[in-house]
C-alpha positions, 0 to 999 in steps of 0.5 A: 726666111731668116732676118738679121735683127742686128741689121734692121734700120730704125728711124723716127716716123715723119709727120705732124700730130698724133698717130697710133702704133701699128702693132699695138692697134693690131693687138687691140691696145689703144695707143695714140701718141705724137708721131715724133715718138713713133718709129719705122722699122726697115722691112715693116709697114707702119710706125711703131712705139718704143715698146713694140720696136724693142719687142720686134727687134730686141734693140733699144731706141734712143731718140737722138736722130732726126733722120727720116725714112 
């Protein structure tokens, strides 16, 4: 399956309190942060930190949008 990384939608996760990045947790890295600093990636389950979003999509994340998925 070919994935067009330029077309992936990235949006802030919704919720309050602290949460963990799914990819960091899956890789055994402890990563607890405020939910508002985690992001959803279209086609992926869970929320991801800025570093993981960049690693997965190759895109920079700018926390300017208040749109929630």
